[in-house]
C-alpha positions in Angstrom: -30.1 47.8 -35.5 -29.2 50.1 -32.6 -31.3 52.4 -30.6 -29.6 55.4 -29.2 -30.6 58.1 -26.7 -28.8 61.4 -27.0 -29.4 64.9 -25.6 -29.9 63.7 -22.0 -27.6 60.8 -21.2 -27.1 58.7 -24.4 -28.2 55.1 -24.6 -27.9 52.8 -27.6 -29.7 49.5 -28.5 -27.8 47.5 -31.1 -29.2 44.7 -33.2 -29.1 43.8 -36.9 -32.2 43.3 -39.1 -30.2 41.6 -41.9 -30.6 38.3 -40.1 -33.8 36.2 -40.1 -34.4 37.1 -36.5 -33.5 40.8 -37.0 -37.1 42.2 -37.0 -37.7 40.6 -33.6 -34.5 42.1 -32.3 -35.5 45.5 -33.4 -39.1 45.2 -32.0 -37.8 44.5 -28.5 -35.3 47.4 -28.8 -38.3 49.5 -30.0 -40.3 48.5 -26.9 -37.4 49.6 -24.6 -37.0 52.9 -26.6 -40.6 53.8 -26.1 -40.0 53.9 -22.4 -36.5 55.1 -22.5 -37.4 58.2 -24.5 -38.9 59.7 -21.2 -35.4 59.7 -19.7 -33.1 59.8 -22.8 -33.0 61.1 -26.3 -33.5 58.2 -28.8 -31.5 57.4 -31.9 -31.5 54.1 -33.8 -28.3 53.0 -35.5 -28.4 50.2 -38.1 -26.2 48.4 -40.6 -29.2 47.2 -42.6 -32.9 47.9 -41.9 -36.1 47.4 -44.0 -38.1 50.4 -45.1 -41.1 49.1 -43.1 -39.0 49.2 -39.9 -37.5 52.6 -40.7 -41.0 54.0 -41.3 -42.1 52.6 -38.0 -39.2 54.3 -36.2 -39.9 57.6 -37.9 -43.6 57.4 -37.0 -42.6 57.2 -33.3 -40.3 60.2 -33.7 -37.1 58.2 -33.4 -34.1 59.3 -35.5 -32.2 56.5 -37.4 -28.6 56.5 -38.6 -26.7 53.9 -40.7 -23.3 52.8 -39.4 -20.3 51.0 -40.8 -20.6 47.3 -41.7 -17.9 46.8 -39.0 -19.0 48.7 -35.9 -16.1 50.7 -34.5 -15.4 52.9 -31.5 -15.7 56.1 -33.6 -19.3 55.3 -34.4 -20.0 55.4 -30.7 -17.7 58.1 -29.3 -18.6 60.7 -32.0 -22.2 60.5 -30.8 -21.3 60.9 -27.1 -23.1 57.8 -26.2 -23.2 56.8 -22.5 -25.1 53.5 -22.7 -25.0 50.9 -25.5 -27.7 48.2 -25.6 -26.6 45.3 -27.7 -29.0 42.8 -29.3 -27.1 41.0 -32.1 -26.0 37.4 -32.1 -23.5 38.1 -34.9 -21.5 40.9 -33.4 -17.8 40.1 -33.9 -15.1 40.0 -31.2 -13.5 43.0 -32.9 -16.7 44.9 -32.6 -17.1 43.9 -28.9 -13.6 45.2 -28.3 -14.5 48.5 -30.1 -17.4 49.0 -27.7 -15.1 48.5 -24.7 -12.6 50.9 -26.2 -15.4 53.5 -26.5 -15.8 53.4 -22.7 -19.6 53.1 -22.8 -21.9 51.3 -20.3 -22.7 48.0 -22.2 -26.1 46.5 -21.9 -26.8 43.0 -23.4 -30.1 41.5 -24.4 -29.2 37.9 -24.0 -31.1 34.7 -25.1 -28.8 32.2 -23.3 -27.6 30.8 -26.6 -24.2 29.7 -25.1 -22.1 29.8 -22.0 -19.6 32.3 -23.2 -18.4 35.2 -21.1 -20.5 38.3 -21.5 -18.7 41.6 -22.0 -21.4 43.5 -20.3 -22.2 45.8 -17.4 -25.9 45.0 -17.5 -27.7 41.9 -18.7 -31.4 41.4 -19.6 -33.1 38.1 -20.2 -36.9 37.8 -19.5 -37.0 34.0 -20.0 -38.5 32.1 -17.1 -35.5 29.8 -16.8 -32.9 32.6 -16.7 -30.5 31.6 -13.9 -28.8 34.3 -11.9 -26.0 32.0 -10.6 -25.0 31.0 -14.1 -25.1 34.5 -15.4 -22.9 35.7 -12.6 -20.3 33.3 -13.9 -20.5 34.8 -17.3 -20.6 38.4 -16.3 -19.3 38.7 -12.7 -19.5 42.5 -12.4 -22.8 43.0 -14.2 -26.2 44.1 -13.0 -29.1 41.8 -14.1 -32.8 42.0 -15.1 -33.8 38.3 -15.3 -37.2 36.6 -15.6 -40.7 37.4 -16.9 -41.0 40.6 -14.9 -38.7 42.1 -17.5 -40.6 41.1 -20.6 -40.3 43.5 -23.6 -43.7 44.9 -24.3 -44.5 47.8 -26.6 -46.8 50.6 -25.4 -49.8 49.3 -27.4 -49.9 46.4 -24.9 -50.5 48.9 -22.1 -53.4 50.6 -23.9 -55.2 47.4 -25.1 -58.6 47.0 -23.5 -59.0 43.5 -22.0 -61.5 41.1 -23.7 -62.7 38.1 -21.6 -61.5 34.8 -23.0 -65.0 33.5 -23.7 -65.6 36.5 -26.0 -62.5 35.8 -28.2 -63.4 33.9 -31.3 -60.0 33.6 -33.2 -57.1 31.2 -33.3 -54.1 33.4 -33.9 -51.0 32.1 -35.8 -47.9 34.3 -35.3 -44.5 33.0 -36.6 -42.7 36.2 -37.0 -42.7 38.5 -40.1 -40.3 36.4 -42.1 -41.3 32.9 -41.0 -37.8 31.6 -41.9 -38.8 27.9 -41.8 -41.8 28.5 -44.1 -44.2 26.9 -41.7 -47.1 29.3 -42.1 -48.6 27.9 -45.3 -48.8 24.2 -44.5 -49.8 24.9 -40.9 -52.6 27.2 -41.9 -53.8 24.7 -44.6 -53.9 22.1 -41.8 -55.8 24.3 -39.4 -58.4 25.3 -42.0 -59.1 21.7 -42.7 -60.0 21.1 -39.0 -63.2 23.0 -39.4 -63.2 24.2 -35.7 -65.9 26.8 -36.3 -63.7 29.8 -35.6 -61.6 32.2 -37.6 -57.9 31.3 -38.2 -55.9 34.6 -38.3 -52.3 34.7 -39.5 -50.1 37.7 -38.8 -47.2 37.9 -41.3 -45.0 40.3 -43.2 -45.7 41.3 -46.8 -42.5 39.7 -48.1 -43.3 36.2 -46.9 -42.0 33.5 -49.4 -45.5 32.0 -49.7 -47.3 35.3 -49.8 -49.3 34.5 -53.0 -50.4 31.0 -51.8 -51.4 32.4 -48.4 -53.5 35.1 -50.1 -55.2 32.4 -52.2 -56.0 30.4 -49.1 -57.4 33.6 -47.6 -59.6 34.2 -50.7 -60.8 30.6 -50.8 -61.7 30.2 -47.1 -64.1 32.4 -45.2 -62.8 31.2 -41.9 -59.1 32.2 -42.6 -57.6 35.6 -42.8 -54.1 37.0 -43.4 -53.1 40.3 -41.7 -50.0 41.9 -43.1 -47.8 44.1 -40.9 -50.6 45.2 -38.5 -50.3 48.6 -36.8 -51.1 47.0 -33.4 -50.2 43.3 -32.9 -51.8 43.6 -29.4 -55.3 44.3 -30.8 -55.1 41.1 -32.8 -53.7 39.1 -29.9 -56.5 40.3 -27.6 -59.1 38.8 -30.0 -57.4 35.3 -29.8 -58.8 32.6 -27.6 -55.8 30.5 -28.5 -52.5 31.3 -30.2 -50.0 29.2 -32.1 -46.7 31.0 -31.8 -43.0 30.6 -32.4 -41.4 30.1 -29.0 -39.5 33.4 -28.9 -40.2 36.8 -27.3 -43.8 36.8 -28.6 -44.7 34.4 -25.8 -44.3 37.3 -23.3 -46.6 39.5 -25.4 -49.2 36.7 -25.5 -48.9 36.0 -21.8 -49.5 39.7 -20.9 -52.9 39.6 -22.6 -53.8 36.2 -21.2 -53.7 34.3 -24.5 -53.4 30.5 -24.0 -50.6 29.5 -26.4 -49.3 26.5 -28.2 -45.6 27.3 -28.5 -43.5 25.9 -31.5 -39.9 25.4 -30.6 -38.1 26.2 -33.9 -34.6 27.1 -32.7 -32.1 25.5 -30.3 -32.2 28.6 -28.0 -35.9 28.0 -27.4 -35.6 24.3 -26.4 -35.5 25.2 -22.6 -39.2 25.9 -22.7 -39.8 22.2 -23.4 -38.7 21.6 -19.8 -39.6 24.8 -18.0 -42.2 24.1 -15.2 -43.9 27.5 -15.9 -45.1 26.3 -19.2 -47.6 23.8 -17.7 -50.2 26.3 -16.5 -50.2 28.8 -19.4 -48.7 27.3 -22.5 -48.0 24.0 -24.2 -44.9 23.4 -26.2 -44.1 21.2 -29.3 -40.5 20.7 -30.6 -40.6 21.2 -34.3 -36.8 21.6 -34.9 -37.0 18.7 -37.3 -39.2 20.7 -39.7 -38.0 20.4 -43.3 -38.0 23.7 -45.2 -37.3 21.9 -48.5 -40.2 21.9 -51.1 -39.3 18.4 -52.3 -42.2 16.0 -51.7 -40.2 13.4 -49.8 -39.0 16.1 -47.4 -42.4 17.6 -47.0 -43.8 14.2 -46.0 -41.5 14.3 -43.0 -43.4 17.4 -41.8 -46.7 15.5 -41.7 -46.3 14.0 -38.2 -45.4 17.5 -36.8 -48.5 19.0 -38.5 -50.7 16.2 -37.2 -49.4 16.8 -33.7 -50.0 20.6 -33.9 -53.5 20.0 -35.3 -54.4 17.4 -32.6 -53.2 19.7 -29.7 -54.9 22.7 -31.3 -58.2 20.8 -31.5 -57.9 19.6 -27.9 -57.2 23.0 -26.5 -59.8 24.9 -28.5 -62.5 22.5 -27.3 -61.4 22.7 -23.7 -62.7 26.0 -22.5 -61.9 25.4 -18.8 -58.3 24.5 -19.6 -57.8 27.6 -21.7 -59.4 29.8 -19.0 -57.0 28.4 -16.5 -54.0 29.0 -18.9 -55.1 32.6 -19.5 -55.3 33.4 -15.8 -51.9 31.9 -15.2 -50.3 33.8 -18.1 -51.6 37.2 -16.8 -50.2 36.5 -13.3 -46.7 35.7 -14.8 -46.2 38.6 -17.2 -47.4 42.2 -16.9 -46.9 45.3 -19.1 -44.3 47.1 -16.9 -41.2 45.1 -17.8 -39.6 47.8 -20.0 -40.2 50.5 -17.3 -38.5 48.3 -14.7 -35.5 47.8 -17.0 -35.1 51.5 -17.8 -35.6 52.5 -14.1 -32.8 50.2 -13.0 -30.6 51.2 -15.9 -31.0 54.9 -15.1 -30.2 54.2 -11.5 -27.0 52.3 -12.5 -26.0 55.2 -14.7 -26.3 57.6 -11.8 -24.1 55.5 -9.6 -21.4 55.2 -12.3 
């Protein structure tokens, strides 16, 4: 998916929702576009995109246009684009070359997946461990926005009224709309069995593989609720006294609202948070990359030690109010809601100097 800004200087954010992580890519582009529209005209380009996401873009007043399966220079030049923001792990070398041929200012949203050279004029990575020296080796001529000050937060996070931690009665489970490893059902079954005296709330997309079973769990347990495609994720996060989250960009959202978090490392590009010093005050991390997606019983049994570890740490954190209060305060000091504005301001300044 690509976000483009047109009538003023043109900016484009490119990602692809055909992949498991695609919705997350588009949501962070969406967050940037909500700020960028004050300076630029916005257009989203996409190869594939769900109807839900297209409806979301339309509701915000953003135009959307489908492009060729192989992105080419003509897609860009015919729209008079000045800036292209790329957020796609799977963009081919040919497509990168096409962007260079289109003579646009290239911005990359990077997750530090590898040490390859970056064909970029401007690089963004809000991770706490983003290393400027290493990035300068990969993109010697680029400008950078690195670290939590540049977290991608949508505008509903700015308008969400703060709720003191002691008044938050939910444990929130957020694993992304698609939950590609199918963790939600066994995890929520485990959490419900703990009987912690609170509501377990799961945020998930309607097309989850275990949708039917999750709704049955919802119907059978008064203390468990499923929320499908909420209009405002921030409002649900603000009611959480503890969150269990995939260790991706959602961590920045949770931090901005002061939600103590148990982060689940699902992918290799998230493993750095297992060692990052900043996790100690505001989140705890568990490596579950060994999770078995298979439904065969002997594979499912291999998940039990991971489920037990999550359950044990959840119980410990939920019962330790002082610890969670300390985590909440540390989180709010690390991440604020102005990251997208800082990015767009710096980007506009760079464009003026070009």
